[in-house]
C-alpha positions in Angstrom: 4.3 57.0 13.6 6.6 57.0 10.6 10.3 57.0 11.4 13.4 57.7 9.4 16.7 55.8 10.0 20.2 56.2 8.7 21.5 54.4 5.6 22.1 50.7 5.9 25.8 50.1 6.1 27.9 46.9 5.7 26.1 44.8 3.2 25.1 47.9 1.2 28.6 49.2 0.8 29.4 46.5 -1.8 25.9 46.3 -3.1 26.6 46.9 -6.8 29.4 44.3 -6.9 27.3 41.7 -5.1 24.3 42.3 -7.3 26.1 42.1 -10.6 28.2 39.1 -9.6 25.2 37.1 -8.6 26.9 36.1 -5.3 24.1 37.2 -2.9 22.7 34.8 -0.4 19.1 34.4 0.5 17.5 37.3 2.4 15.2 37.1 5.3 11.9 38.8 5.8 11.9 42.0 7.9 9.6 42.6 10.9 5.9 42.1 10.1 4.7 45.2 11.9 6.6 47.7 9.9 6.9 48.5 6.2 10.6 49.3 5.5 10.9 51.6 2.6 14.4 52.2 1.0 14.7 55.5 -0.8 17.3 57.4 -2.8 18.1 61.0 -2.1 16.8 63.1 -5.0 19.2 65.9 -4.5 22.1 67.0 -2.4 20.3 70.3 -1.5 19.2 70.0 2.2 16.6 72.7 1.6 14.9 70.9 -1.3 11.5 69.4 -0.6 11.3 65.6 -0.9 8.1 63.6 -1.5 9.4 60.7 0.5 7.7 61.9 3.6 4.4 62.3 1.7 4.7 58.8 0.3 5.3 57.3 3.7 2.3 59.2 5.1 0.1 57.9 2.3 1.3 54.4 2.7 0.6 54.5 6.5 -2.9 55.7 5.8 -3.6 53.0 3.2 -2.0 50.0 4.8 -2.3 50.7 8.6 1.3 49.8 9.0 4.0 52.0 10.4 6.4 53.1 7.7 10.1 53.3 8.3 12.2 55.2 5.7 15.9 54.4 5.0 18.0 56.6 2.7 20.5 54.6 0.8 23.1 56.0 -1.6 22.3 54.5 -5.0 20.0 52.1 -7.0 22.1 49.1 -6.4 22.1 49.6 -2.7 18.2 49.8 -2.7 18.1 46.5 -4.6 20.6 44.8 -2.3 18.8 46.0 0.8 15.5 44.5 -0.5 17.1 41.3 -1.7 18.9 40.8 1.6 15.7 41.4 3.6 16.8 44.6 5.3 14.0 46.5 3.4 10.6 45.6 2.1 10.1 47.9 -0.8 11.9 50.5 -3.0 10.9 52.5 -6.1 13.0 51.8 -9.2 13.1 52.9 -12.8 12.9 50.2 -15.5 16.5 49.0 -15.8 17.3 48.5 -12.1 14.0 46.8 -11.8 15.0 44.4 -14.5 18.3 43.8 -12.8 16.5 43.0 -9.6 13.7 40.9 -11.0 16.2 38.8 -12.9 18.1 37.8 -9.8 15.0 35.8 -8.9 15.3 37.2 -5.4 13.3 40.4 -5.8 9.7 40.8 -7.0 8.1 43.7 -8.8 4.9 44.4 -6.8 3.6 47.0 -9.2 5.0 48.3 -12.5 4.0 51.2 -14.8 4.2 50.7 -18.5 6.1 53.4 -20.4 4.9 55.5 -23.3 6.4 56.4 -26.6 8.3 59.5 -25.3 12.1 59.5 -25.1 13.4 58.7 -21.7 16.8 60.4 -21.8 18.5 63.4 -23.4 22.1 64.4 -23.6 22.6 68.1 -22.9 25.3 70.6 -23.6 25.6 74.3 -22.7 24.2 76.5 -25.3 27.7 77.9 -25.9 29.2 74.4 -26.5 31.0 73.8 -29.8 29.2 70.4 -29.9 26.1 70.6 -32.1 25.3 66.9 -32.7 26.3 63.5 -31.3 28.6 63.2 -34.3 30.7 66.0 -32.8 31.6 63.9 -29.7 35.2 62.7 -29.6 37.4 60.6 -27.3 38.3 63.9 -25.5 34.6 64.7 -24.8 33.6 64.1 -21.2 30.1 62.7 -20.9 28.5 62.7 -17.4 26.1 59.9 -16.4 24.1 59.7 -13.1 24.5 56.1 -11.8 25.6 52.8 -13.5 22.2 51.3 -12.5 20.1 54.3 -13.7 17.7 53.9 -16.6 17.5 57.5 -17.8 20.9 58.5 -16.4 23.0 55.6 -17.8 21.5 52.7 -19.7 19.3 54.6 -22.1 21.8 57.3 -23.0 24.7 54.7 -23.4 22.4 52.9 -25.8 21.6 56.1 -27.6 25.3 56.9 -28.0 26.0 53.3 -29.2 23.3 53.7 -31.8 25.1 56.8 -33.0 28.3 54.8 -33.4 29.9 55.9 -30.1 31.2 53.4 -27.6 31.9 54.3 -24.0 35.5 54.6 -22.9 36.6 54.5 -26.5 34.8 57.2 -28.4 34.1 59.4 -25.3 35.3 59.8 -21.7 32.8 58.6 -19.0 32.2 60.5 -15.8 29.9 58.8 -13.4 28.7 61.6 -11.2 26.5 59.7 -8.7 23.2 61.5 -9.5 21.2 63.4 -12.1 21.7 66.7 -10.2 25.5 66.1 -9.9 25.7 65.4 -13.7 24.0 68.7 -14.4 26.3 70.5 -11.9 29.3 69.0 -13.6 28.0 70.4 -16.9 27.4 73.8 -15.4 30.8 73.9 -13.7 32.7 72.7 -16.8 33.7 69.3 -15.4 31.7 67.6 -18.2 31.1 68.6 -21.8 27.8 66.6 -22.0 25.3 65.6 -19.3 23.0 62.7 -20.1 19.9 62.7 -17.9 16.2 62.2 -17.8 14.0 64.2 -20.2 11.9 65.4 -17.3 14.7 67.9 -16.2 15.0 70.5 -19.0 11.4 71.5 -18.4 12.5 72.8 -14.9 14.7 75.5 -16.5 14.3 78.9 -15.0 12.4 77.7 -11.9 15.3 77.8 -9.5 15.0 74.0 -9.0 18.3 72.6 -7.6 17.7 69.5 -9.7 18.1 71.6 -12.9 20.3 74.7 -12.1 19.9 76.4 -15.5 17.9 79.2 -17.0 15.8 78.8 -20.1 18.0 78.7 -23.2 21.1 77.9 -21.2 21.3 74.3 -22.4 20.4 72.4 -25.6 20.0 68.7 -26.5 22.3 66.8 -28.8 19.8 63.9 -29.0 17.1 61.9 -27.3 16.9 58.2 -26.5 14.3 55.6 -27.4 11.3 55.0 -25.0 11.1 52.2 -22.4 8.5 49.4 -22.0 8.4 50.1 -18.2 8.8 53.5 -16.7 9.1 52.5 -13.1 8.4 49.7 -10.7 8.0 49.1 -7.0 10.2 46.2 -5.9 9.5 44.0 -2.9 11.1 41.3 -0.8 9.3 38.1 -1.7 9.9 36.8 1.8 7.8 39.5 3.5 4.7 38.2 5.3 1.6 37.4 3.2 -0.4 40.0 5.1 2.1 42.8 4.5 2.4 41.8 0.8 -1.4 41.9 0.3 -1.6 45.3 2.1 1.0 46.7 -0.2 -0.4 45.3 -3.4 -3.7 46.8 -2.5 -2.3 50.2 -1.3 0.5 51.0 -3.9 -1.8 51.6 -6.9 -3.9 54.0 -4.7 -0.8 55.8 -3.3 0.9 56.1 -6.7 -2.2 57.4 -8.5 -3.0 60.4 -10.7 -4.9 61.8 -7.8 -1.7 62.1 -5.8 0.6 63.0 -8.7 1.4 66.6 -7.6 2.1 65.5 -4.1 4.5 62.8 -5.2 6.8 65.3 -7.0 9.5 63.5 -9.1 8.2 60.2 -8.0 4.9 61.0 -9.7 6.5 61.7 -13.0 6.1 58.0 -14.0 2.3 58.2 -13.6 1.2 58.9 -17.1 -2.3 60.0 -17.9 -4.5 57.0 -18.5 -1.7 54.5 -17.9 -2.8 51.8 -15.5 -0.3 50.0 -13.4 0.4 46.3 -13.8 0.0 44.5 -10.5 2.5 41.7 -9.8 3.8 41.8 -13.4 5.4 38.7 -15.0 9.2 38.9 -15.3 8.8 38.8 -19.1 7.6 42.4 -18.9 11.2 43.4 -18.3 12.7 41.3 -21.0 13.1 44.2 -23.6 15.6 45.8 -21.3 18.0 42.9 -21.8 19.2 44.0 -25.3 19.7 47.6 -24.3 21.6 46.5 -21.1 23.9 44.3 -23.2 25.2 47.5 -24.8 26.3 48.7 -21.4 28.1 45.3 -20.8 25.5 44.1 -18.3 23.8 40.8 -19.3 20.7 40.9 -17.2 19.6 37.4 -18.4 22.6 35.8 -16.7 22.1 37.3 -13.2 21.2 34.8 -10.6 
């Protein structure tokens, strides 16, 4: 029977600082009879359907293990929970995966290569006086999701950098804490621009709480480059060999095109005809280093 437990406290509270300073100690493996799955809340709306329960059910069916789901507040907390041995696995986009893998204390069990499509877009309301990235000034408030988010931070910061705009100098940064919060900030006038994943504008007019706009209510000032890795499932390298083998066998089956609709937003990374890379070499994540450096995070130096 799958169970759901509250967010891990204590060690996770300072997860981001611990991860980026490289001060974390060695983690211990969690119980061998349970797969502990750290997840992020996709939205603040308590009525919004989440695919996490579906993923847990599919994992239980494929592995034979009981799955225990823990909701944690942000990307860094997921990474720290896995690194410290409190959790076995977590689903990450490309940049936080690179952050984690380069600590040497977290593995990528499975990774999905990206495609040539832009990852991020920076949106304004259709009524905004901003019509291009060149119109952004130091007084412009730009909302980002999470400092460890690929599509909600790293990629748009890189995009703005390429347009000659540096954070905290050429525009004002608002870190909202989530994609949905960035979009709400835009809708409510707390931000002039919201930089988010390119998957969200297609939800316009559907009443989806993740994108609370009607068609034509927003427009894009620009799109980012693509990413070499769209997403990855991270694992604690100290888990038992049996559990690791069960996960490596099960994860490509669970996160497959066959289950894409059931996986919701977690299924967006599963591109048509894109095969996952099982136990990828850390070099797969190397292209993220240059982009991360723009955001003042030197992935290569993390220990």
